[in-house]
mmCIF file of the N, C-alpha and C atoms, coordinates in Angstrom:
data_MODEL
# 
_entry.id   MODEL 
# 
loop_
_atom_site.group_PDB 
_atom_site.id 
_atom_site.type_symbol 
_atom_site.label_atom_id 
_atom_site.label_alt_id 
_atom_site.label_comp_id 
_atom_site.label_asym_id 
_atom_site.label_entity_id 
_atom_site.label_seq_id 
_atom_site.pdbx_PDB_ins_code 
_atom_site.Cartn_x 
_atom_site.Cartn_y 
_atom_site.Cartn_z 
_atom_site.occupancy 
_atom_site.B_iso_or_equiv 
_atom_site.pdbx_formal_charge 
_atom_site.auth_seq_id 
_atom_site.auth_comp_id 
_atom_site.auth_asym_id 
_atom_site.auth_atom_id 
_atom_site.pdbx_PDB_model_num 
ATOM 1   N N  . MET A 1 1  ? -138.801 72.792  64.357 1.00 0.00 ? 1  MET A N  1 
ATOM 2   C CA . MET A 1 1  ? -139.366 73.774  64.738 1.00 0.00 ? 1  MET A CA 1 
ATOM 3   C C  . MET A 1 1  ? -139.692 74.151  66.191 1.00 0.00 ? 1  MET A C  1 
ATOM 4   N N  . PHE A 1 2  ? -140.795 72.645  66.543 1.00 0.00 ? 2  PHE A N  1 
ATOM 5   C CA . PHE A 1 2  ? -141.107 73.172  67.667 1.00 0.00 ? 2  PHE A CA 1 
ATOM 6   C C  . PHE A 1 2  ? -140.817 72.305  68.706 1.00 0.00 ? 2  PHE A C  1 
ATOM 7   N N  . GLY A 1 3  ? -141.070 71.665  68.238 1.00 0.00 ? 3  GLY A N  1 
ATOM 8   C CA . GLY A 1 3  ? -139.827 70.264  68.581 1.00 0.00 ? 3  GLY A CA 1 
ATOM 9   C C  . GLY A 1 3  ? -141.062 68.880  69.344 1.00 0.00 ? 3  GLY A C  1 
ATOM 10  N N  . PHE A 1 4  ? -140.983 68.435  70.250 1.00 0.00 ? 4  PHE A N  1 
ATOM 11  C CA . PHE A 1 4  ? -141.930 66.902  69.446 1.00 0.00 ? 4  PHE A CA 1 
ATOM 12  C C  . PHE A 1 4  ? -142.615 66.795  71.261 1.00 0.00 ? 4  PHE A C  1 
ATOM 13  N N  . PRO A 1 5  ? -143.725 66.697  70.928 1.00 0.00 ? 5  PRO A N  1 
ATOM 14  C CA . PRO A 1 5  ? -144.904 66.301  71.694 1.00 0.00 ? 5  PRO A CA 1 
ATOM 15  C C  . PRO A 1 5  ? -144.367 66.471  73.217 1.00 0.00 ? 5  PRO A C  1 
ATOM 16  N N  . ILE A 1 6  ? -144.839 66.590  74.182 1.00 0.00 ? 6  ILE A N  1 
ATOM 17  C CA . ILE A 1 6  ? -144.613 66.173  75.363 1.00 0.00 ? 6  ILE A CA 1 
ATOM 18  C C  . ILE A 1 6  ? -145.436 66.421  76.623 1.00 0.00 ? 6  ILE A C  1 
ATOM 19  N N  . THR A 1 7  ? -146.809 66.909  75.499 1.00 0.00 ? 7  THR A N  1 
ATOM 20  C CA . THR A 1 7  ? -148.878 65.275  76.129 1.00 0.00 ? 7  THR A CA 1 
ATOM 21  C C  . THR A 1 7  ? -149.136 64.823  74.830 1.00 0.00 ? 7  THR A C  1 
ATOM 22  N N  . PRO A 1 8  ? -150.120 64.295  75.707 1.00 0.00 ? 8  PRO A N  1 
ATOM 23  C CA . PRO A 1 8  ? -151.484 63.109  74.888 1.00 0.00 ? 8  PRO A CA 1 
ATOM 24  C C  . PRO A 1 8  ? -152.140 64.928  74.521 1.00 0.00 ? 8  PRO A C  1 
ATOM 25  N N  . ALA A 1 9  ? -152.870 64.812  73.616 1.00 0.00 ? 9  ALA A N  1 
ATOM 26  C CA . ALA A 1 9  ? -153.594 66.387  73.007 1.00 0.00 ? 9  ALA A CA 1 
ATOM 27  C C  . ALA A 1 9  ? -154.777 66.237  74.869 1.00 0.00 ? 9  ALA A C  1 
ATOM 28  N N  . PHE A 1 10 ? -155.347 66.811  74.822 1.00 0.00 ? 10 PHE A N  1 
ATOM 29  C CA . PHE A 1 10 ? -157.143 67.153  75.992 1.00 0.00 ? 10 PHE A CA 1 
ATOM 30  C C  . PHE A 1 10 ? -157.217 68.581  76.182 1.00 0.00 ? 10 PHE A C  1 
ATOM 31  N N  . GLU A 1 11 ? -158.258 68.102  76.339 1.00 0.00 ? 11 GLU A N  1 
ATOM 32  C CA . GLU A 1 11 ? -159.524 69.577  76.134 1.00 0.00 ? 11 GLU A CA 1 
ATOM 33  C C  . GLU A 1 11 ? -159.520 71.064  76.791 1.00 0.00 ? 11 GLU A C  1 
ATOM 34  N N  . GLN A 1 12 ? -158.237 71.685  76.933 1.00 0.00 ? 12 GLN A N  1 
ATOM 35  C CA . GLN A 1 12 ? -158.791 72.873  78.045 1.00 0.00 ? 12 GLN A CA 1 
ATOM 36  C C  . GLN A 1 12 ? -159.114 73.992  77.356 1.00 0.00 ? 12 GLN A C  1 
ATOM 37  N N  . GLU A 1 13 ? -159.658 75.164  77.958 1.00 0.00 ? 13 GLU A N  1 
ATOM 38  C CA . GLU A 1 13 ? -160.306 76.512  77.695 1.00 0.00 ? 13 GLU A CA 1 
ATOM 39  C C  . GLU A 1 13 ? -159.652 77.272  76.982 1.00 0.00 ? 13 GLU A C  1 
ATOM 40  N N  . VAL A 1 14 ? -159.710 78.201  75.885 1.00 0.00 ? 14 VAL A N  1 
ATOM 41  C CA . VAL A 1 14 ? -159.622 78.647  76.154 1.00 0.00 ? 14 VAL A CA 1 
ATOM 42  C C  . VAL A 1 14 ? -159.854 80.208  74.877 1.00 0.00 ? 14 VAL A C  1 
ATOM 43  N N  . GLU A 1 15 ? -159.585 80.967  75.604 1.00 0.00 ? 15 GLU A N  1 
ATOM 44  C CA . GLU A 1 15 ? -160.605 82.336  75.229 1.00 0.00 ? 15 GLU A CA 1 
ATOM 45  C C  . GLU A 1 15 ? -161.799 82.028  75.846 1.00 0.00 ? 15 GLU A C  1 
ATOM 46  N N  . GLY A 1 16 ? -161.533 81.720  76.084 1.00 0.00 ? 16 GLY A N  1 
ATOM 47  C CA . GLY A 1 16 ? -163.691 81.017  77.279 1.00 0.00 ? 16 GLY A CA 1 
ATOM 48  C C  . GLY A 1 16 ? -164.378 79.788  75.527 1.00 0.00 ? 16 GLY A C  1 
ATOM 49  N N  . LYS A 1 17 ? -163.983 79.167  74.610 1.00 0.00 ? 17 LYS A N  1 
ATOM 50  C CA . LYS A 1 17 ? -164.385 78.124  74.700 1.00 0.00 ? 17 LYS A CA 1 
ATOM 51  C C  . LYS A 1 17 ? -163.592 76.531  74.819 1.00 0.00 ? 17 LYS A C  1 
ATOM 52  N N  . VAL A 1 18 ? -163.711 75.260  74.642 1.00 0.00 ? 18 VAL A N  1 
ATOM 53  C CA . VAL A 1 18 ? -162.841 74.020  75.458 1.00 0.00 ? 18 VAL A CA 1 
ATOM 54  C C  . VAL A 1 18 ? -162.297 73.808  73.466 1.00 0.00 ? 18 VAL A C  1 
ATOM 55  N N  . ARG A 1 19 ? -161.382 74.002  73.815 1.00 0.00 ? 19 ARG A N  1 
ATOM 56  C CA . ARG A 1 19 ? -160.405 73.650  72.473 1.00 0.00 ? 19 ARG A CA 1 
ATOM 57  C C  . ARG A 1 19 ? -159.263 71.807  73.028 1.00 0.00 ? 19 ARG A C  1 
ATOM 58  N N  . LEU A 1 20 ? -159.053 71.804  71.671 1.00 0.00 ? 20 LEU A N  1 
ATOM 59  C CA . LEU A 1 20 ? -158.321 70.404  71.946 1.00 0.00 ? 20 LEU A CA 1 
ATOM 60  C C  . LEU A 1 20 ? -156.584 70.394  71.877 1.00 0.00 ? 20 LEU A C  1 
ATOM 61  N N  . VAL A 1 21 ? -156.209 70.513  72.239 1.00 0.00 ? 21 VAL A N  1 
ATOM 62  C CA . VAL A 1 21 ? -154.593 71.064  72.451 1.00 0.00 ? 21 VAL A CA 1 
ATOM 63  C C  . VAL A 1 21 ? -153.237 70.097  73.333 1.00 0.00 ? 21 VAL A C  1 
ATOM 64  N N  . GLN A 1 22 ? -152.502 70.453  72.018 1.00 0.00 ? 22 GLN A N  1 
ATOM 65  C CA . GLN A 1 22 ? -151.720 69.830  72.527 1.00 0.00 ? 22 GLN A CA 1 
ATOM 66  C C  . GLN A 1 22 ? -150.211 70.318  72.909 1.00 0.00 ? 22 GLN A C  1 
ATOM 67  N N  . ILE A 1 23 ? -149.667 70.168  73.546 1.00 0.00 ? 23 ILE A N  1 
ATOM 68  C CA . ILE A 1 23 ? -147.924 71.483  74.116 1.00 0.00 ? 23 ILE A CA 1 
ATOM 69  C C  . ILE A 1 23 ? -146.708 69.947  73.875 1.00 0.00 ? 23 ILE A C  1 
ATOM 70  N N  . PHE A 1 24 ? -146.680 71.169  73.145 1.00 0.00 ? 24 PHE A N  1 
ATOM 71  C CA . PHE A 1 24 ? -144.913 70.760  72.426 1.00 0.00 ? 24 PHE A CA 1 
ATOM 72  C C  . PHE A 1 24 ? -143.583 71.567  72.972 1.00 0.00 ? 24 PHE A C  1 
ATOM 73  N N  . GLU A 1 25 ? -142.702 70.743  72.498 1.00 0.00 ? 25 GLU A N  1 
ATOM 74  C CA . GLU A 1 25 ? -141.480 71.182  73.639 1.00 0.00 ? 25 GLU A CA 1 
ATOM 75  C C  . GLU A 1 25 ? -141.330 72.616  73.293 1.00 0.00 ? 25 GLU A C  1 
ATOM 76  N N  . ARG A 1 26 ? -141.447 73.448  72.404 1.00 0.00 ? 26 ARG A N  1 
ATOM 77  C CA . ARG A 1 26 ? -141.646 75.125  72.551 1.00 0.00 ? 26 ARG A CA 1 
ATOM 78  C C  . ARG A 1 26 ? -142.605 76.041  72.094 1.00 0.00 ? 26 ARG A C  1 
ATOM 79  N N  . ASN A 1 27 ? -143.996 75.121  71.740 1.00 0.00 ? 27 ASN A N  1 
ATOM 80  C CA . ASN A 1 27 ? -145.371 75.316  71.046 1.00 0.00 ? 27 ASN A CA 1 
ATOM 81  C C  . ASN A 1 27 ? -146.055 74.931  71.925 1.00 0.00 ? 27 ASN A C  1 
ATOM 82  N N  . CYS A 1 28 ? -147.663 75.365  71.690 1.00 0.00 ? 28 CYS A N  1 
ATOM 83  C CA . CYS A 1 28 ? -149.398 74.520  71.991 1.00 0.00 ? 28 CYS A CA 1 
ATOM 84  C C  . CYS A 1 28 ? -149.620 74.681  70.983 1.00 0.00 ? 28 CYS A C  1 
ATOM 85  N N  . PHE A 1 29 ? -149.823 73.765  70.341 1.00 0.00 ? 29 PHE A N  1 
ATOM 86  C CA . PHE A 1 29 ? -151.344 73.756  69.461 1.00 0.00 ? 29 PHE A CA 1 
ATOM 87  C C  . PHE A 1 29 ? -152.257 73.875  69.707 1.00 0.00 ? 29 PHE A C  1 
ATOM 88  N N  . GLU A 1 30 ? -153.244 73.548  69.219 1.00 0.00 ? 30 GLU A N  1 
ATOM 89  C CA . GLU A 1 30 ? -155.053 74.339  69.449 1.00 0.00 ? 30 GLU A CA 1 
ATOM 90  C C  . GLU A 1 30 ? -155.814 73.892  68.042 1.00 0.00 ? 30 GLU A C  1 
ATOM 91  N N  . LEU A 1 31 ? -156.476 73.354  68.406 1.00 0.00 ? 31 LEU A N  1 
ATOM 92  C CA . LEU A 1 31 ? -157.707 73.044  67.481 1.00 0.00 ? 31 LEU A CA 1 
ATOM 93  C C  . LEU A 1 31 ? -158.865 73.490  67.060 1.00 0.00 ? 31 LEU A C  1 
ATOM 94  N N  . HIS A 1 32 ? -158.985 74.464  66.293 1.00 0.00 ? 32 HIS A N  1 
ATOM 95  C CA . HIS A 1 32 ? -159.829 75.470  65.901 1.00 0.00 ? 32 HIS A CA 1 
ATOM 96  C C  . HIS A 1 32 ? -161.124 74.817  65.000 1.00 0.00 ? 32 HIS A C  1 
ATOM 97  N N  . PRO A 1 33 ? -162.055 73.956  65.200 1.00 0.00 ? 33 PRO A N  1 
ATOM 98  C CA . PRO A 1 33 ? -162.918 73.566  63.783 1.00 0.00 ? 33 PRO A CA 1 
ATOM 99  C C  . PRO A 1 33 ? -163.225 74.397  63.224 1.00 0.00 ? 33 PRO A C  1 
ATOM 100 N N  . GLU A 1 34 ? -163.948 75.460  63.798 1.00 0.00 ? 34 GLU A N  1 
ATOM 101 C CA . GLU A 1 34 ? -164.617 76.543  63.001 1.00 0.00 ? 34 GLU A CA 1 
ATOM 102 C C  . GLU A 1 34 ? -163.629 77.563  62.013 1.00 0.00 ? 34 GLU A C  1 
ATOM 103 N N  . ASN A 1 35 ? -162.882 77.481  61.375 1.00 0.00 ? 35 ASN A N  1 
ATOM 104 C CA . ASN A 1 35 ? -161.389 77.834  60.433 1.00 0.00 ? 35 ASN A CA 1 
ATOM 105 C C  . ASN A 1 35 ? -161.374 76.614  59.797 1.00 0.00 ? 35 ASN A C  1 
ATOM 106 N N  . ALA A 1 36 ? -161.487 76.781  58.572 1.00 0.00 ? 36 ALA A N  1 
ATOM 107 C CA . ALA A 1 36 ? -161.312 76.913  57.480 1.00 0.00 ? 36 ALA A CA 1 
ATOM 108 C C  . ALA A 1 36 ? -159.912 75.854  57.878 1.00 0.00 ? 36 ALA A C  1 
ATOM 109 N N  . ARG A 1 37 ? -159.368 75.164  56.604 1.00 0.00 ? 37 ARG A N  1 
ATOM 110 C CA . ARG A 1 37 ? -158.230 74.756  56.678 1.00 0.00 ? 37 ARG A CA 1 
ATOM 111 C C  . ARG A 1 37 ? -157.104 75.180  55.712 1.00 0.00 ? 37 ARG A C  1 
ATOM 112 N N  . PRO A 1 38 ? -155.573 75.587  56.529 1.00 0.00 ? 38 PRO A N  1 
ATOM 113 C CA . PRO A 1 38 ? -155.236 74.954  57.006 1.00 0.00 ? 38 PRO A CA 1 
ATOM 114 C C  . PRO A 1 38 ? -154.965 75.554  58.708 1.00 0.00 ? 38 PRO A C  1 
ATOM 115 N N  . TYR A 1 39 ? -155.898 76.971  58.573 1.00 0.00 ? 39 TYR A N  1 
ATOM 116 C CA . TYR A 1 39 ? -156.162 77.466  60.191 1.00 0.00 ? 39 TYR A CA 1 
ATOM 117 C C  . TYR A 1 39 ? -157.070 76.846  60.721 1.00 0.00 ? 39 TYR A C  1 
ATOM 118 N N  . ASP A 1 40 ? -156.787 75.461  60.887 1.00 0.00 ? 40 ASP A N  1 
ATOM 119 C CA . ASP A 1 40 ? -158.430 75.181  61.798 1.00 0.00 ? 40 ASP A CA 1 
ATOM 120 C C  . ASP A 1 40 ? -156.854 74.550  63.289 1.00 0.00 ? 40 ASP A C  1 
ATOM 121 N N  . VAL A 1 41 ? -155.829 74.073  63.061 1.00 0.00 ? 41 VAL A N  1 
ATOM 122 C CA . VAL A 1 41 ? -154.886 74.575  64.082 1.00 0.00 ? 41 VAL A CA 1 
ATOM 123 C C  . VAL A 1 41 ? -153.967 75.929  63.848 1.00 0.00 ? 41 VAL A C  1 
ATOM 124 N N  . LEU A 1 42 ? -154.475 76.433  65.200 1.00 0.00 ? 42 LEU A N  1 
ATOM 125 C CA . LEU A 1 42 ? -153.857 77.559  65.650 1.00 0.00 ? 42 LEU A CA 1 
ATOM 126 C C  . LEU A 1 42 ? -152.400 77.413  67.141 1.00 0.00 ? 42 LEU A C  1 
ATOM 127 N N  . LEU A 1 43 ? -151.082 78.473  66.571 1.00 0.00 ? 43 LEU A N  1 
ATOM 128 C CA . LEU A 1 43 ? -150.298 78.175  68.174 1.00 0.00 ? 43 LEU A CA 1 
ATOM 129 C C  . LEU A 1 43 ? -150.649 78.667  69.452 1.00 0.00 ? 43 LEU A C  1 
ATOM 130 N N  . GLY A 1 44 ? -150.992 78.679  69.533 1.00 0.00 ? 44 GLY A N  1 
ATOM 131 C CA . GLY A 1 44 ? -150.807 78.742  71.015 1.00 0.00 ? 44 GLY A CA 1 
ATOM 132 C C  . GLY A 1 44 ? -150.392 80.476  71.604 1.00 0.00 ? 44 GLY A C  1 
ATOM 133 N N  . ARG A 1 45 ? -150.837 80.886  72.886 1.00 0.00 ? 45 ARG A N  1 
ATOM 134 C CA . ARG A 1 45 ? -150.433 82.483  73.478 1.00 0.00 ? 45 ARG A CA 1 
ATOM 135 C C  . ARG A 1 45 ? -149.537 81.695  74.790 1.00 0.00 ? 45 ARG A C  1 
ATOM 136 N N  . LEU A 1 46 ? -148.056 81.974  73.768 1.00 0.00 ? 46 LEU A N  1 
ATOM 137 C CA . LEU A 1 46 ? -147.039 81.265  75.667 1.00 0.00 ? 46 LEU A CA 1 
ATOM 138 C C  . LEU A 1 46 ? -147.204 82.550  76.308 1.00 0.00 ? 46 LEU A C  1 
ATOM 139 N N  . SER A 1 47 ? -146.717 83.539  75.586 1.00 0.00 ? 47 SER A N  1 
ATOM 140 C CA . SER A 1 47 ? -147.118 84.662  76.742 1.00 0.00 ? 47 SER A CA 1 
ATOM 141 C C  . SER A 1 47 ? -148.290 85.070  77.608 1.00 0.00 ? 47 SER A C  1 
ATOM 142 N N  . ASP A 1 48 ? -149.133 85.234  76.210 1.00 0.00 ? 48 ASP A N  1 
ATOM 143 C CA . ASP A 1 48 ? -150.174 85.389  77.918 1.00 0.00 ? 48 ASP A CA 1 
ATOM 144 C C  . ASP A 1 48 ? -150.221 84.461  78.666 1.00 0.00 ? 48 ASP A C  1 
ATOM 145 N N  . GLU A 1 49 ? -150.270 83.084  78.290 1.00 0.00 ? 49 GLU A N  1 
ATOM 146 C CA . GLU A 1 49 ? -150.195 81.677  79.769 1.00 0.00 ? 49 GLU A CA 1 
ATOM 147 C C  . GLU A 1 49 ? -148.926 82.465  80.248 1.00 0.00 ? 49 GLU A C  1 
ATOM 148 N N  . LEU A 1 50 ? -148.071 82.774  79.982 1.00 0.00 ? 50 LEU A N  1 
ATOM 149 C CA . LEU A 1 50 ? -147.409 83.030  81.587 1.00 0.00 ? 50 LEU A CA 1 
ATOM 150 C C  . LEU A 1 50 ? -147.452 84.097  81.872 1.00 0.00 ? 50 LEU A C  1 
ATOM 151 N N  . LEU A 1 51 ? -147.965 85.439  81.580 1.00 0.00 ? 51 LEU A N  1 
ATOM 152 C CA . LEU A 1 51 ? -148.231 86.177  82.766 1.00 0.00 ? 51 LEU A CA 1 
ATOM 153 C C  . LEU A 1 51 ? -149.564 86.087  83.469 1.00 0.00 ? 51 LEU A C  1 
ATOM 154 N N  . GLN A 1 52 ? -149.857 85.337  82.393 1.00 0.00 ? 52 GLN A N  1 
ATOM 155 C CA . GLN A 1 52 ? -151.380 85.312  83.435 1.00 0.00 ? 52 GLN A CA 1 
ATOM 156 C C  . GLN A 1 52 ? -150.792 83.941  84.803 1.00 0.00 ? 52 GLN A C  1 
ATOM 157 N N  . TRP A 1 53 ? -150.572 82.982  84.218 1.00 0.00 ? 53 TRP A N  1 
ATOM 158 C CA . TRP A 1 53 ? -149.324 82.222  85.413 1.00 0.00 ? 53 TRP A CA 1 
ATOM 159 C C  . TRP A 1 53 ? -148.779 83.131  86.719 1.00 0.00 ? 53 TRP A C  1 
ATOM 160 N N  . ARG A 1 54 ? -148.532 83.466  86.504 1.00 0.00 ? 54 ARG A N  1 
ATOM 161 C CA . ARG A 1 54 ? -147.947 84.713  87.020 1.00 0.00 ? 54 ARG A CA 1 
ATOM 162 C C  . ARG A 1 54 ? -148.052 85.634  87.919 1.00 0.00 ? 54 ARG A C  1 
ATOM 163 N N  . GLY A 1 55 ? -150.162 85.761  87.241 1.00 0.00 ? 55 GLY A N  1 
ATOM 164 C CA . GLY A 1 55 ? -150.728 86.820  87.509 1.00 0.00 ? 55 GLY A CA 1 
ATOM 165 C C  . GLY A 1 55 ? -150.046 88.214  87.033 1.00 0.00 ? 55 GLY A C  1 
ATOM 166 N N  . THR A 1 56 ? -149.087 89.142  86.181 1.00 0.00 ? 56 THR A N  1 
ATOM 167 C CA . THR A 1 56 ? -148.877 89.495  86.074 1.00 0.00 ? 56 THR A CA 1 
ATOM 168 C C  . THR A 1 56 ? -150.075 90.095  84.292 1.00 0.00 ? 56 THR A C  1 
ATOM 169 N N  . PRO A 1 57 ? -151.761 90.586  84.976 1.00 0.00 ? 57 PRO A N  1 
ATOM 170 C CA . PRO A 1 57 ? -151.889 91.626  83.972 1.00 0.00 ? 57 PRO A CA 1 
ATOM 171 C C  . PRO A 1 57 ? -151.609 92.124  81.977 1.00 0.00 ? 57 PRO A C  1 
ATOM 172 N N  . TRP A 1 58 ? -150.942 91.630  81.844 1.00 0.00 ? 58 TRP A N  1 
ATOM 173 C CA . TRP A 1 58 ? -150.654 92.988  80.344 1.00 0.00 ? 58 TRP A CA 1 
ATOM 174 C C  . TRP A 1 58 ? -151.858 94.434  79.629 1.00 0.00 ? 58 TRP A C  1 
ATOM 175 N N  . GLN A 1 59 ? -152.753 94.014  79.486 1.00 0.00 ? 59 GLN A N  1 
ATOM 176 C CA . GLN A 1 59 ? -153.669 94.582  79.342 1.00 0.00 ? 59 GLN A CA 1 
ATOM 177 C C  . GLN A 1 59 ? -153.094 95.802  80.039 1.00 0.00 ? 59 GLN A C  1 
ATOM 178 N N  . GLU A 1 60 ? -152.836 95.307  81.957 1.00 0.00 ? 60 GLU A N  1 
ATOM 179 C CA . GLU A 1 60 ? -153.025 97.123  82.799 1.00 0.00 ? 60 GLU A CA 1 
ATOM 180 C C  . GLU A 1 60 ? -151.598 97.907  82.301 1.00 0.00 ? 60 GLU A C  1 
ATOM 181 N N  . GLU A 1 61 ? -150.155 97.169  81.899 1.00 0.00 ? 61 GLU A N  1 
ATOM 182 C CA . GLU A 1 61 ? -149.268 97.793  81.276 1.00 0.00 ? 61 GLU A CA 1 
ATOM 183 C C  . GLU A 1 61 ? -149.600 99.096  80.574 1.00 0.00 ? 61 GLU A C  1 
ATOM 184 N N  . PRO A 1 62 ? -148.113 100.228 80.686 1.00 0.00 ? 62 PRO A N  1 
ATOM 185 C CA . PRO A 1 62 ? -148.615 100.720 79.836 1.00 0.00 ? 62 PRO A CA 1 
ATOM 186 C C  . PRO A 1 62 ? -148.739 100.945 77.796 1.00 0.00 ? 62 PRO A C  1 
ATOM 187 N N  . LYS A 1 63 ? -148.907 101.617 77.133 1.00 0.00 ? 63 LYS A N  1 
ATOM 188 C CA . LYS A 1 63 ? -149.732 101.799 76.115 1.00 0.00 ? 63 LYS A CA 1 
ATOM 189 C C  . LYS A 1 63 ? -148.416 102.635 75.459 1.00 0.00 ? 63 LYS A C  1 
ATOM 190 N N  . ALA A 1 64 ? -148.069 101.312 73.863 1.00 0.00 ? 64 ALA A N  1 
ATOM 191 C CA . ALA A 1 64 ? -146.887 103.428 73.782 1.00 0.00 ? 64 ALA A CA 1 
ATOM 192 C C  . ALA A 1 64 ? -147.434 104.208 72.584 1.00 0.00 ? 64 ALA A C  1 
ATOM 193 N N  . SER A 1 65 ? -146.517 105.118 72.437 1.00 0.00 ? 65 SER A N  1 
ATOM 194 C CA . SER A 1 65 ? -147.253 106.513 72.297 1.00 0.00 ? 65 SER A CA 1 
ATOM 195 C C  . SER A 1 65 ? -147.125 106.223 70.682 1.00 0.00 ? 65 SER A C  1 
ATOM 196 N N  . THR A 1 66 ? -148.301 106.456 69.689 1.00 0.00 ? 66 THR A N  1 
ATOM 197 C CA . THR A 1 66 ? -148.482 106.489 68.168 1.00 0.00 ? 66 THR A CA 1 
ATOM 198 C C  . THR A 1 66 ? -147.954 108.338 67.606 1.00 0.00 ? 66 THR A C  1 
ATOM 199 N N  . THR A 1 67 ? -148.288 109.366 69.234 1.00 0.00 ? 67 THR A N  1 
ATOM 200 C CA . THR A 1 67 ? -146.875 110.423 68.340 1.00 0.00 ? 67 THR A CA 1 
ATOM 201 C C  . THR A 1 67 ? -145.727 110.458 68.550 1.00 0.00 ? 67 THR A C  1 
ATOM 202 N N  . GLN A 1 68 ? -145.301 111.453 67.483 1.00 0.00 ? 68 GLN A N  1 
ATOM 203 C CA . GLN A 1 68 ? -144.233 111.356 68.540 1.00 0.00 ? 68 GLN A CA 1 
ATOM 204 C C  . GLN A 1 68 ? -144.287 112.347 68.021 1.00 0.00 ? 68 GLN A C  1 
# 
């Protein structure tokens, strides 16, 4: 489903904390040892990372209206 690993596991800063991560063909896995199993390995936020790389702050995009 996520493809083969394309990097070995390495440390990377994720949301202000250094995490052990490994990049696969279709997603990135992050180790969160503070979480109980099976929630200690989480998927990365690829869209957020891509937008940061492009310099597009998604937080400044217009928000959807909650009224109809």
